[in-house]
Backbone bond lengths (Angstrom), bond angles and torsions (degrees), N, CA, C in turn:
res aa  C-N    CA-C-N  psi(-1)  N-CA   C-N-CA  omega(-1)  CA-C   N-CA-C  phi
1 M - - - 1.506 - - 1.520 113.49 -
2 K 1.252 120.18 149.62 1.469 119.41 -179.20 1.528 106.45 -143.54
3 R 1.286 118.79 133.64 1.483 124.93 177.54 1.528 109.53 -60.27
4 I 1.341 115.55 145.05 1.520 124.34 171.44 1.514 104.27 -57.00
5 S 1.325 116.11 148.77 1.453 121.41 174.17 1.467 111.32 -57.32
6 A 1.310 119.17 133.33 1.479 122.12 175.64 1.520 111.65 -68.35
7 T 1.360 118.95 -4.96 1.420 120.79 172.51 1.475 113.26 -100.04
8 N 1.277 117.71 10.74 1.493 125.33 165.24 1.531 108.66 -63.19
9 D 1.272 120.20 134.72 1.505 123.48 -177.53 1.561 111.82 -51.03
10 L 1.325 113.22 -47.70 1.510 118.34 -174.86 1.531 110.99 -68.80
11 A 1.320 114.31 -39.97 1.560 117.99 174.61 1.468 114.96 -66.22
12 F 1.382 116.09 -40.80 1.470 122.91 176.58 1.472 112.89 -59.82
13 K 1.312 115.23 -44.24 1.481 121.48 -179.43 1.490 113.68 -69.36
14 K 1.398 115.58 -40.90 1.374 123.29 176.20 1.541 117.75 -59.14
15 V 1.290 109.85 -40.85 1.581 116.02 -175.78 1.594 106.28 -83.75
16 L 1.307 122.18 -38.32 1.347 119.55 -171.22 1.567 116.42 -103.49
17 A 1.336 118.50 -8.26 1.409 123.45 -179.85 1.531 115.01 -129.69
18 S 1.341 117.77 24.87 1.414 120.44 166.64 1.546 114.09 -89.29
19 E 1.220 117.00 143.12 1.485 120.66 -179.59 1.546 111.44 -52.67
20 E 1.391 118.10 -41.46 1.366 119.45 -175.73 1.510 115.73 -77.21
21 N 1.420 116.67 -4.29 1.389 121.33 -177.54 1.532 111.41 -109.83
22 K 1.184 121.61 26.62 1.531 124.07 177.71 1.524 110.82 -58.00
23 D 1.329 117.06 -32.65 1.494 119.91 179.06 1.482 110.14 -67.12
24 I 1.344 118.11 -35.49 1.490 120.13 179.70 1.537 108.50 -71.08
25 L 1.303 117.00 -44.17 1.508 115.39 177.30 1.534 115.37 -66.28
26 G 1.370 117.63 -30.02 1.389 122.02 170.45 1.485 111.14 -62.11
27 G 1.351 115.51 -43.07 1.485 119.40 179.54 1.561 113.40 -61.67
28 L 1.316 114.17 -38.89 1.476 118.68 179.46 1.568 106.67 -62.47
29 I 1.310 114.85 -52.61 1.488 118.67 -179.64 1.468 113.98 -50.60
30 K 1.400 113.15 -46.99 1.470 120.73 -178.74 1.529 111.66 -64.94
31 D 1.315 116.05 -42.34 1.450 117.72 -174.62 1.605 113.77 -72.24
32 F 1.309 115.39 -24.90 1.433 117.10 179.14 1.496 118.15 -103.45
33 F 1.337 116.79 -25.76 1.388 118.47 179.15 1.518 113.20 -122.04
34 D 1.303 117.93 3.68 1.542 124.64 178.61 1.540 108.64 51.04
35 V 1.335 118.35 49.12 1.345 126.15 175.27 1.531 112.94 -124.80
36 E 1.302 116.37 133.20 1.499 118.55 179.35 1.507 107.12 -82.81
37 A 1.330 119.20 116.75 1.497 122.01 -174.55 1.587 104.81 -96.43
38 E 1.246 119.89 98.04 1.460 124.62 179.05 1.520 108.90 -98.26
39 E 1.361 114.71 149.94 1.385 123.01 176.90 1.577 113.63 53.71
40 I 1.284 111.81 54.47 1.555 118.60 -176.37 1.501 110.22 -71.42
41 I 1.308 113.66 134.23 1.470 122.08 173.88 1.597 108.90 -121.39
42 I 1.329 116.81 112.28 1.458 119.77 -176.39 1.482 110.56 -85.19
43 E 1.320 118.10 129.93 1.464 119.93 173.49 1.516 112.24 -90.54
44 N 1.301 112.41 144.59 1.526 115.76 -177.48 1.506 114.11 48.36
45 P 1.378 117.67 53.49 1.471 118.29 -171.83 1.593 105.99 -65.00
46 Y 1.354 107.40 168.32 1.503 117.39 178.81 1.449 114.77 -57.02
47 S 1.355 117.53 129.44 1.472 121.15 -175.92 1.441 107.03 -147.93
48 I 1.334 118.02 102.17 1.469 121.66 -174.99 1.512 106.88 -71.42
49 A 1.388 118.65 -28.68 1.504 117.13 178.28 1.542 111.22 -67.15
50 A 1.297 117.68 -34.15 1.490 119.04 -179.81 1.488 107.81 -74.60
51 Y 1.427 120.42 -35.53 1.378 119.54 179.78 1.550 117.16 -70.72
52 I 1.355 111.25 -34.51 1.471 112.85 178.44 1.640 110.35 -70.88
53 E 1.286 114.30 -28.57 1.405 119.18 176.11 1.561 108.89 -62.17
54 H 1.269 116.89 -45.70 1.496 119.16 173.13 1.500 115.78 -56.03
55 V 1.347 113.43 -45.19 1.418 118.40 -178.52 1.470 113.54 -66.34
56 R 1.284 119.40 -49.10 1.438 121.33 175.04 1.538 120.16 -67.16
57 G 1.375 111.75 -15.18 1.466 119.85 174.52 1.471 111.73 -91.47
58 G 1.310 119.04 4.29 1.457 123.09 -178.51 1.500 113.73 70.61
59 E 1.296 114.35 32.66 1.473 117.08 -176.33 1.553 107.73 -120.55
60 A 1.254 118.84 50.45 1.466 127.35 -179.89 1.531 109.95 -61.92
61 I 1.358 115.56 -39.22 1.520 120.40 -178.72 1.575 107.12 -63.34
62 V 1.297 115.54 -46.98 1.417 119.99 -178.65 1.515 109.68 -62.24
63 L 1.341 119.46 -38.63 1.462 124.39 177.21 1.519 108.68 -57.96
64 R 1.328 116.06 -46.55 1.546 117.55 -175.18 1.504 108.73 -61.09
65 H 1.308 121.08 -31.56 1.489 118.68 -179.56 1.512 108.68 -81.71
66 T 1.338 116.62 -29.53 1.453 121.38 174.54 1.534 109.36 -59.27
67 L 1.309 120.60 -41.29 1.421 125.35 -175.50 1.548 111.54 -85.95
68 K 1.296 119.70 -1.95 1.474 120.75 -165.14 1.454 112.71 -60.67
69 D 1.352 118.25 -39.00 1.429 120.69 -173.23 1.538 112.26 -139.26
70 V 1.414 114.01 171.29 1.430 124.02 175.36 1.485 106.86 -115.07
71 A 1.282 116.21 129.45 1.453 119.97 179.36 1.520 110.49 -130.02
72 A 1.346 116.94 136.84 1.474 120.88 -177.58 1.474 110.45 -153.28
73 S 1.293 115.91 157.10 1.544 119.67 171.54 1.528 103.92 -122.35
74 F 1.387 113.20 154.58 1.460 117.03 172.47 1.516 104.38 -140.60
75 K 1.308 115.49 -170.96 1.445 120.08 -167.94 1.554 116.17 -57.99
76 T 1.307 113.49 -34.79 1.522 113.34 -175.85 1.514 117.46 -117.36
77 A 1.397 112.70 -0.78 1.552 114.29 -175.35 1.513 106.65 -166.80
78 D 1.343 113.61 179.66 1.477 122.12 174.57 1.568 108.18 -114.04
79 F 1.264 115.34 161.51 1.443 123.02 -176.49 1.533 109.53 -141.35
80 V 1.394 114.32 135.96 1.512 121.58 175.05 1.546 106.96 -133.49
81 S 1.242 117.73 145.93 1.468 122.45 177.50 1.502 109.89 -147.96
82 E 1.391 115.07 147.17 1.403 120.36 -179.37 1.491 106.98 -146.04
83 V 1.403 115.97 148.69 1.464 118.29 176.38 1.530 107.64 -114.09
84 Q 1.315 116.29 136.85 1.512 120.28 178.46 1.492 108.82 -138.12
85 V 1.357 111.80 111.33 1.446 118.75 -173.28 1.548 116.52 -82.80
86 S 1.306 115.82 -22.69 1.504 120.86 175.23 1.504 113.59 -136.65
87 Q 1.238 115.59 160.01 1.449 122.58 -174.14 1.533 112.93 -71.94
88 V 1.330 119.13 128.33 1.434 127.15 175.95 1.536 110.37 -123.82
89 R 1.392 111.65 160.72 1.441 116.11 178.85 1.498 110.33 -70.33
90 Y 1.298 115.11 152.56 1.516 125.21 178.19 1.504 114.73 52.09
91 F 1.300 113.01 32.45 1.487 113.21 -178.11 1.582 111.21 -73.08
92 D 1.307 117.60 -27.70 1.464 118.66 175.59 1.543 109.88 -60.37
93 E 1.349 113.89 -50.27 1.469 121.20 176.36 1.531 110.60 -52.52
94 R 1.318 116.83 -44.53 1.454 118.45 -175.04 1.581 113.05 -69.11
95 T 1.322 112.15 -35.84 1.507 112.56 177.93 1.475 115.36 -72.16
96 L 1.358 117.08 -15.40 1.453 119.87 172.08 1.583 111.26 -87.05
97 Y 1.387 112.59 -33.47 1.450 115.45 -175.47 1.585 112.91 -59.75
98 Y 1.347 112.80 -49.16 1.489 115.92 -174.72 1.462 116.03 -62.08
99 P 1.430 119.83 -46.17 1.432 117.55 176.14 1.522 116.52 -65.53
100 F 1.350 116.75 -38.24 1.433 121.00 176.52 1.520 113.64 -65.05
101 D 1.354 114.59 -39.79 1.485 121.45 175.61 1.565 110.22 -62.36
102 R 1.234 113.54 -43.12 1.458 118.80 176.55 1.528 113.53 -61.89
103 Y 1.350 115.51 -42.34 1.450 121.52 178.47 1.533 109.84 -63.38
104 C 1.258 117.83 -45.85 1.481 120.10 179.94 1.513 116.30 -66.52
105 K 1.313 115.71 -32.10 1.429 118.60 179.25 1.479 116.49 -65.50
106 N 1.322 118.18 -20.01 1.452 120.99 173.07 1.498 116.04 -78.03
107 Y 1.330 118.09 -5.66 1.463 120.62 179.96 1.563 111.59 -64.97
108 D 1.336 113.74 135.87 1.451 117.18 174.92 1.507 114.99 72.08
109 K 1.289 119.19 23.96 1.471 120.15 178.87 1.508 107.14 -87.24
110 A 1.307 116.68 113.39 1.448 124.48 -171.09 1.489 113.53 -57.67
111 D 1.358 120.59 -37.40 1.507 118.98 -176.26 1.472 109.82 -82.74
112 A 1.357 121.43 4.59 1.511 120.68 -177.01 1.557 107.07 -120.56
113 M 1.319 117.75 -4.46 1.448 116.70 -173.99 1.594 112.92 -86.64
114 V 1.337 114.89 145.21 1.368 123.99 178.33 1.509 111.01 -88.83
115 M 1.297 123.28 146.20 1.495 126.70 -179.77 1.525 108.44 -99.81
116 D 1.366 112.87 144.88 1.479 117.09 177.80 1.530 105.96 -85.68
117 A 1.328 112.08 -172.07 1.514 118.17 -173.85 1.449 113.22 -66.04
118 Q 1.401 121.41 -19.10 1.366 127.50 -177.02 1.585 110.18 -98.34
119 G 1.322 114.22 3.61 1.385 120.82 -179.77 1.506 118.39 79.21
120 K 1.313 114.97 14.89 1.450 120.89 179.34 1.593 107.69 -95.99
121 P 1.409 113.66 144.22 1.492 114.16 -175.33 1.526 110.78 -77.58
122 I 1.332 110.37 142.81 1.455 119.04 178.02 1.551 105.83 -96.88
123 R 1.355 118.63 99.09 1.449 123.00 -165.06 1.579 111.41 -58.28
124 Y 1.266 115.42 -42.58 1.507 116.28 -174.89 1.519 109.66 -71.60
125 S 1.342 120.57 -10.60 1.483 118.15 178.24 1.548 110.35 -67.18
126 S 1.291 119.78 -17.33 1.465 121.53 -179.99 1.511 114.29 -75.53
127 L 1.334 117.36 -9.99 1.434 122.76 179.75 1.519 110.17 -75.73
128 R 1.339 117.69 133.69 1.475 122.69 -169.35 1.605 104.91 -122.41
129 P 1.360 113.84 160.02 1.407 120.06 173.46 1.620 109.78 -61.20
130 V 1.303 116.39 151.59 1.433 120.95 173.89 1.464 111.92 -132.20
131 F 1.371 114.74 128.65 1.473 119.98 179.13 1.530 107.23 -110.79
132 A 1.278 118.36 134.34 1.482 120.58 -177.92 1.571 107.72 -132.82
133 L 1.371 113.20 136.08 1.437 117.57 179.53 1.584 106.34 -127.56
134 N 1.318 117.20 122.34 1.426 125.47 167.73 1.540 115.61 -102.71
135 V 1.309 116.11 115.13 1.427 126.07 -176.71 1.535 103.48 -92.05
136 L 1.374 113.71 120.25 1.472 118.16 -171.97 1.540 110.46 -120.15
137 G 1.320 116.06 127.27 1.365 122.56 178.61 1.531 116.01 -87.01
138 Y 1.359 115.68 13.11 1.454 119.41 -177.37 1.564 105.38 -144.39
139 S 1.333 113.64 170.31 1.551 115.15 179.88 1.535 105.45 -86.99
140 H 1.245 113.18 114.62 1.494 125.66 -179.93 1.561 115.75 -85.21
141 F 1.398 110.48 -47.49 1.427 121.98 -175.04 1.622 101.43 -105.32
142 K 1.307 117.26 119.97 1.506 120.65 -171.77 1.578 111.11 -91.25
143 D 1.276 123.94 -5.28 1.414 119.34 -163.84 1.501 113.04 -99.27
144 D 1.415 120.45 -5.17 1.445 120.92 173.26 1.561 115.93 -155.78
145 D 1.169 121.82 178.72 1.454 124.13 177.96 1.499 119.35 -100.02
146 D 1.349 116.15 15.23 1.340 123.39 178.31 1.600 111.83 -68.10
147 A 1.273 118.55 121.80 1.400 120.25 -177.46 1.568 114.91 -76.55
148 L 1.303 116.67 -27.40 1.398 122.72 178.34 1.458 114.57 -121.50
149 R 1.395 119.36 133.51 1.399 126.52 173.98 1.493 105.92 -130.84
150 I 1.356 114.62 134.71 1.507 117.95 176.92 1.540 108.29 -124.91
151 F 1.210 122.61 123.18 1.492 126.52 -174.25 1.536 105.47 -104.04
152 E 1.324 114.52 142.66 1.477 123.34 175.04 1.504 107.07 -137.30
153 L 1.379 116.23 174.15 1.451 123.62 -179.71 1.623 100.59 -74.15
154 Y 1.306 114.73 128.00 1.485 121.41 -172.82 1.435 113.01 -153.95
155 D 1.298 118.46 145.74 1.450 127.54 171.37 1.518 110.65 -102.56
156 P 1.339 117.15 101.10 1.446 121.00 -177.94 1.475 117.21 -68.48
157 V 1.281 117.71 -24.33 1.459 123.91 -176.98 1.628 110.61 -72.47
158 R 1.363 111.62 -43.42 1.473 120.79 -179.92 1.487 113.48 -100.38
159 N 1.291 118.61 2.66 1.444 123.72 179.44 1.459 110.74 53.52
160 K 1.408 119.86 52.60 1.465 120.17 -174.20 1.534 105.43 -135.99
161 R 1.299 114.96 136.69 1.471 123.58 171.91 1.472 116.46 -79.24
162 F 1.262 124.51 150.91 1.415 123.72 170.61 1.514 111.35 -59.07
163 N 1.351 118.07 147.75 1.425 118.65 -166.30 1.570 112.83 -75.83
164 K 1.313 120.58 -0.29 1.450 125.03 173.59 1.505 108.85 -137.76
165 E 1.369 116.28 145.03 1.443 123.24 179.94 1.523 110.34 -87.02
166 L 1.304 117.49 70.93 1.515 120.51 -171.90 1.510 112.63 -90.31
167 L 1.318 117.06 -17.79 1.437 120.26 176.41 1.545 112.40 -150.08
168 R 1.368 117.15 127.86 1.401 124.78 -179.70 1.558 106.51 -135.85
169 I 1.339 116.94 118.57 1.425 126.14 -175.18 1.470 109.08 -117.36
170 G 1.426 116.17 112.34 1.460 121.40 -179.75 1.467 111.99 -104.92
171 Y 1.376 112.97 150.92 1.492 122.12 177.57 1.595 104.20 -129.64
172 F 1.304 117.22 116.45 1.417 122.99 177.73 1.507 112.14 -111.10
173 E 1.377 111.96 106.12 1.513 118.21 -175.25 1.456 111.47 -93.97
174 L 1.347 114.62 111.57 1.497 115.02 -175.93 1.549 116.71 -72.70
175 S 1.359 114.74 -8.30 1.435 118.50 -176.11 1.549 110.19 -86.81
176 K 1.336 117.82 -9.06 1.463 123.00 -172.20 1.538 111.52 -101.54
177 P 1.334 115.22 145.85 1.554 117.46 -173.39 1.566 108.37 -88.16
178 G 1.388 123.61 -17.76 1.393 120.65 -167.77 1.532 114.00 -81.79
179 L 1.376 115.36 95.77 1.403 123.11 179.45 1.508 114.44 -105.49
180 E 1.366 118.27 151.89 1.383 119.93 -175.59 1.515 114.40 -97.66
181 T 1.290 119.77 -30.58 1.439 123.23 -179.67 1.457 111.09 -135.75
182 I 1.361 116.56 162.32 1.414 125.16 178.80 1.478 108.64 -65.05
183 N 1.312 119.77 -35.92 1.538 120.17 178.31 1.455 112.62 -61.65
184 Q 1.368 114.13 -46.84 1.435 120.32 175.41 1.556 112.26 -54.11
185 K 1.295 116.53 -37.70 1.502 120.44 174.97 1.557 111.77 -61.69
186 H 1.384 111.60 -40.70 1.517 115.36 178.14 1.528 109.45 -62.88
187 W 1.275 119.58 -41.00 1.420 122.11 177.68 1.519 113.58 -64.27
188 K 1.265 114.15 -39.21 1.493 119.16 176.94 1.530 112.08 -63.65
189 D 1.390 113.19 -42.57 1.420 118.67 174.37 1.490 113.31 -58.74
190 Y 1.293 115.08 -49.64 1.432 120.30 177.53 1.542 114.81 -57.71
191 F 1.315 119.01 -50.37 1.462 121.31 178.52 1.481 114.98 -67.45
192 T 1.305 119.79 -21.40 1.463 120.16 179.95 1.586 111.11 -101.72
193 T 1.260 119.05 -20.90 1.463 118.90 -179.95 1.483 114.77 -121.87
194 G 1.280 116.78 -18.02 1.480 120.45 -178.54 1.524 112.01 83.85
195 A 1.301 117.36 10.85 1.537 122.12 -179.26 1.549 106.32 -143.43
196 A 1.299 110.53 157.32 1.510 119.75 175.35 1.469 110.84 -121.90
197 G 1.301 118.23 145.98 1.457 119.93 -176.24 1.464 113.05 -67.11
198 A 1.299 113.50 173.55 1.544 119.42 -175.61 1.479 111.74 -73.04
199 D 1.337 119.92 -19.70 1.424 126.20 177.72 1.530 110.86 -91.15
200 A 1.289 121.59 2.83 1.428 123.13 178.17 1.575 109.40 -74.83
201 P 1.372 114.47 155.64 1.457 118.17 173.98 1.555 112.66 -52.87
202 V 1.296 118.53 152.47 1.488 120.83 -179.84 1.519 108.52 -52.69
203 Q 1.330 117.48 -52.21 1.488 115.52 -173.55 1.465 114.78 -61.49
204 T 1.397 116.88 -29.66 1.468 120.96 179.25 1.514 108.38 -71.67
205 Q 1.325 120.66 -38.16 1.401 122.86 -179.62 1.512 111.03 -65.40
206 R 1.254 117.14 -27.25 1.495 117.66 -176.05 1.535 116.31 -78.49
207 E 1.369 112.54 -12.95 1.516 116.02 -179.09 1.436 113.67 -63.53
208 A 1.279 120.55 -45.26 1.477 122.95 179.73 1.617 110.11 -62.34
209 Q 1.390 112.18 -37.89 1.421 117.62 179.63 1.483 112.06 -62.02
210 R 1.335 113.04 -38.89 1.472 116.26 -169.77 1.561 112.34 -87.92
211 S 1.324 122.63 -19.58 1.446 123.10 177.38 1.445 112.92 -62.81
212 G 1.356 116.27 -48.08 1.508 118.92 171.01 1.448 118.95 76.14
213 F 1.381 119.66 1.19 1.410 124.68 -174.89 1.588 109.95 -92.71
214 V 1.335 115.75 140.88 1.537 119.11 -179.96 1.525 107.95 -127.24
215 L 1.269 117.35 137.97 1.453 119.72 176.68 1.497 108.91 -126.34
216 E 1.284 116.91 160.72 1.491 123.39 -179.17 1.526 108.48 -124.89
217 R 1.366 116.59 136.11 1.451 117.74 -179.98 1.593 107.06 -77.28
218 R 1.283 111.38 140.56 1.492 119.31 177.91 1.547 108.02 -74.36
219 S 1.261 120.94 141.70 1.463 124.36 -177.24 1.552 112.91 -68.38
220 D 1.291 114.73 -23.53 1.503 116.37 -178.08 1.554 109.21 -96.18
221 E 1.313 120.66 13.11 1.500 122.86 -179.49 1.476 110.68 -110.32
222 A 1.362 113.87 123.18 1.435 118.97 -175.50 1.520 114.49 -104.12
223 D 1.362 114.76 -8.19 1.519 120.93 -178.58 1.496 112.72 -58.93
224 E 1.260 116.14 120.14 1.530 121.73 179.14 1.505 113.97 -90.47
225 K 1.283 118.83 -10.20 1.502 122.57 -175.83 1.485 106.97 -71.61
226 P 1.404 117.36 140.87 1.423 122.68 178.48 1.476 109.99 -68.27
227 S 1.364 121.04 111.98 1.298 123.67 -173.51 1.545 109.02 -169.33
228 L 1.341 118.03 169.49 1.500 117.88 -178.10 1.519 108.88 -84.25
229 R 1.287 120.43 -12.40 1.462 125.25 176.39 1.555 108.14 -66.74
230 G 1.318 115.94 132.58 1.435 117.59 -179.68 1.437 114.77 92.19
231 F 1.287 118.54 1.00 1.451 121.69 -179.65 1.477 111.82 -123.71
232 E 1.371 114.46 149.73 1.460 120.70 172.13 1.412 112.89 -130.86
233 T 1.345 120.68 148.24 1.421 122.50 -175.65 1.633 105.29 -72.04
234 S 1.272 116.84 125.71 1.507 119.62 177.20 1.529 106.73 -111.22
235 E 1.376 120.52 -26.58 1.433 120.06 -177.31 1.493 106.75 -158.13
236 V 1.297 117.28 142.07 1.429 123.12 160.74 1.469 107.83 -122.09
237 R 1.265 118.72 115.72 1.442 124.43 -161.63 1.542 112.69 -60.29
238 D 1.341 117.22 116.76 1.463 124.99 174.41 1.544 114.64 60.36
239 D 1.323 118.73 22.24 1.432 116.32 -177.76 1.546 108.80 -153.81
240 E 1.333 114.47 96.43 1.427 120.93 -177.80 1.526 112.13 -69.64
241 A 1.389 117.84 -20.66 1.431 117.39 178.04 1.535 111.24 -69.44
242 E 1.286 109.34 -42.18 1.546 116.52 179.65 1.593 110.26 -61.77
243 R 1.335 109.69 -42.87 1.475 112.07 174.31 1.513 117.09 -58.51
244 E 1.325 114.47 -40.79 1.449 120.13 -179.13 1.599 110.78 -68.41
245 V 1.351 116.37 -33.22 1.431 120.81 177.41 1.524 109.12 -70.48
246 A 1.321 114.77 -45.74 1.497 116.51 -174.83 1.540 107.52 -62.76
247 L 1.225 118.61 -38.53 1.425 122.24 -178.25 1.524 112.35 -68.24
248 A 1.321 118.79 -38.69 1.408 123.82 175.98 1.518 112.30 -63.95
249 L 1.339 112.77 -40.85 1.483 116.63 178.34 1.495 112.24 -65.93
250 E 1.350 115.35 -40.90 1.494 114.91 178.44 1.601 110.95 -66.17
251 K 1.379 114.95 -40.97 1.485 113.95 176.27 1.510 112.05 -62.31
252 G 1.318 119.70 -41.49 1.426 124.93 -179.91 1.507 111.78 -59.19
253 Q 1.353 115.36 -41.01 1.467 120.68 179.99 1.526 108.76 -69.01
254 A 1.343 117.01 -43.00 1.462 122.13 179.93 1.604 111.90 -56.45
255 I 1.389 111.75 -48.79 1.422 119.13 -178.88 1.567 109.31 -61.41
256 Y 1.390 114.21 -45.32 1.544 118.65 -179.47 1.420 108.69 -58.09
257 E 1.349 122.57 -47.12 1.493 124.82 -178.97 1.477 109.64 -64.70
258 A 1.245 121.10 -38.23 1.477 123.40 178.47 1.509 111.26 -64.58
259 E 1.352 115.59 -39.04 1.460 118.14 177.08 1.500 111.33 -65.05
260 L 1.295 114.02 -37.21 1.528 116.91 -177.29 1.561 107.87 -67.47
261 V 1.266 117.50 -41.25 1.470 123.89 -176.24 1.632 104.76 -62.47
262 S 1.306 111.53 -49.05 1.478 117.32 -178.72 1.477 110.94 -58.89
263 S 1.311 115.24 -44.89 1.452 119.16 -178.21 1.496 110.32 -62.73
264 F 1.276 117.39 -41.98 1.498 123.35 179.72 1.484 108.58 -61.15
265 L 1.341 121.50 -45.54 1.444 124.65 -176.69 1.487 107.79 -66.73
266 D 1.336 119.18 -27.88 1.473 121.70 177.92 1.524 113.04 -78.73
267 G 1.348 115.43 -0.07 1.480 120.46 178.77 1.534 111.47 83.53
268 K 1.256 122.99 18.62 1.432 121.29 179.08 1.469 105.81 -93.62
269 D 1.310 116.00 140.83 1.486 124.08 175.76 1.448 115.36 -81.53
270 E 1.322 115.83 -35.65 1.450 117.72 -171.05 1.540 115.01 -88.72
271 G 1.327 119.43 -20.60 1.398 118.61 178.51 1.528 115.04 74.06
272 K 1.259 118.58 -179.14 1.429 126.01 176.89 1.527 112.83 -79.69
273 A 1.273 115.44 130.90 1.497 115.84 175.48 1.503 117.17 -75.08
274 E 1.296 114.71 147.77 1.485 111.14 -177.80 1.577 112.09 -77.33
275 G 1.365 114.17 -13.48 1.458 115.76 -170.02 1.488 116.04 -86.53
276 K 1.289 124.84 33.87 1.460 127.86 175.78 1.504 109.22 -79.83
277 A 1.344 113.43 63.16 1.466 119.96 -174.57 1.533 113.86 -68.55
278 E 1.293 118.70 139.54 1.447 116.31 175.21 1.504 113.07 -118.10
279 G 1.249 119.34 13.11 1.466 126.67 -175.14 1.525 111.52 -96.13
280 K 1.376 110.34 -149.47 1.406 118.62 -171.16 1.608 110.82 -78.21
281 A 1.327 112.33 162.66 1.505 115.91 -177.61 1.515 113.30 -56.81
282 E 1.279 115.23 -33.83 1.543 119.13 -178.90 1.535 105.64 -63.93
283 G 1.348 116.96 -47.87 1.471 123.43 -176.67 1.571 107.70 -58.52
284 K 1.357 116.09 -41.73 1.455 117.06 -176.10 1.539 110.14 -66.06
285 V 1.398 114.48 -36.67 1.452 117.15 179.06 1.541 111.05 -61.03
286 E 1.360 110.63 -41.92 1.533 115.35 -176.22 1.539 106.43 -62.44
287 V 1.283 116.19 -42.51 1.471 120.14 -176.31 1.463 108.99 -62.38
288 A 1.426 116.25 -46.70 1.423 121.90 -179.82 1.555 112.11 -58.54
289 K 1.310 119.63 -37.99 1.399 126.31 175.73 1.621 111.20 -59.32
290 S 1.300 114.44 -44.58 1.312 120.44 -176.05 1.518 111.41 -71.82
291 M 1.392 117.22 -34.41 1.421 122.04 177.78 1.556 109.72 -69.16
292 L 1.301 118.02 -37.70 1.368 124.37 172.42 1.553 113.84 -57.50
293 A 1.299 114.26 -47.19 1.423 122.26 175.81 1.581 111.89 -62.37
294 D 1.251 115.12 -30.68 1.560 122.20 178.92 1.541 108.03 -81.96
295 G 1.291 120.98 -4.42 1.474 121.77 174.11 1.569 112.86 88.73
296 E 1.343 116.19 14.26 1.490 119.59 178.58 1.566 111.24 -70.56
297 S 1.292 115.05 150.52 1.492 115.40 179.56 1.506 113.12 -72.39
298 V 1.336 114.80 159.98 1.506 120.06 179.73 1.533 106.27 -64.68
299 E 1.353 120.63 -38.57 1.378 125.29 -174.16 1.537 108.02 -62.32
300 K 1.382 116.66 -49.99 1.369 125.44 179.21 1.572 115.89 -57.05
301 I 1.354 112.13 -38.58 1.427 122.38 -179.46 1.563 106.77 -68.75
302 V 1.223 118.68 -48.78 1.475 126.41 171.82 1.545 111.35 -46.29
303 K 1.284 117.70 -51.72 1.447 126.13 -177.54 1.586 112.35 -61.08
304 Y 1.313 111.88 -43.43 1.567 115.09 -172.17 1.476 112.63 -95.17
305 T 1.324 120.39 -15.07 1.505 120.22 176.62 1.482 114.33 -102.92
306 G 1.330 115.51 -26.28 1.510 117.99 -176.21 1.518 110.01 87.81
307 L 1.248 121.98 -6.59 1.431 121.91 176.69 1.541 112.73 -69.38
308 S 1.238 117.27 153.72 1.486 118.89 179.50 1.517 110.59 -76.31
309 L 1.414 115.23 164.67 1.456 124.10 -179.20 1.614 107.18 -59.19
310 V 1.354 112.39 -43.22 1.457 117.75 -176.09 1.640 109.66 -65.60
311 Q 1.323 116.95 -38.86 1.415 117.74 179.73 1.489 110.16 -65.52
312 I 1.380 119.93 -42.38 1.430 124.11 -173.60 1.590 106.47 -70.23
313 K 1.328 118.39 -40.10 1.455 118.95 179.79 1.475 111.58 -65.37
314 A 1.330 119.69 -32.13 1.406 121.96 177.42 1.482 116.08 -63.57
315 L 1.424 113.21 -23.60 1.510 119.08 -178.33 1.575 110.51 -87.86
316 V 1.363 118.01 -12.12 1.375 117.94 179.29 1.485 115.29 -67.93
317 P 1.352 122.78 127.87 1.485 121.81 -170.27 1.638 107.03 -65.31
318 K 1.224 110.89 140.69 1.539 115.59 -178.21 1.533 106.45 -80.59
319 S 1.340 113.46 138.19 1.423 116.81 -178.81 1.463 111.46 -85.85
């Protein structure tokens, strides 16, 4: 038996976005950004009941977008994280879209604004720093072996940083050996094997215990690389709902990849869009937002979501 990859969307969400796992999320933020995340509030926390409703309602595509990332706020900043196991088009653009979108959403929040001397709210004071971490299962930057890169606002000509740390975007490449700290090694071990060594911090050791997913290698699969390919779900411990969701996600991914191959063979450059949502209007809007973030055209989003041109254009971030 072999555990499901910790980079599987469902496992990633369960470990880092469950209410009982806030200490684990806080440990991740500390180990990569050296920030103490106090009073963590998880947005859209892990909920197997909600996920199974999507699956049984024929909304597996909507579910995939629901599981796409982890978002949280804490006392001094906001945090977003996403796992990407294989290379996709416009990923650089996507990794900028989510933290910038998160930063802008805090504008004009009444409970976070500072008042001036006359008692009037300073609207921009509600904007908070945003930390983003992208966990990558492939080599994204080709020019070195550094596993971690963190980008900030910076003037390269004068070698000066921006005077406030308002945005930090990290990329953690699991395929690379260059690690900065022993804790980052523990995270790499966990994301690539589903287990942490005996010398890992207590909260890191608990991750594999909490994920609870088990996979079995297919007898006809010879691929030795750590990935979801070549595995099938044989058991999800004590939870048939999780098993059903895991199977639906694997099936949805297989169908999506088959559509991409078919589209390529037909000579199409763009392929099939993920956003062919069949569910509720709210789900279609979420899919449309994700497609916009992935750089898809408005016309294509209209075609695959069924939303009107006016509805789609209203979702485009204002410059």
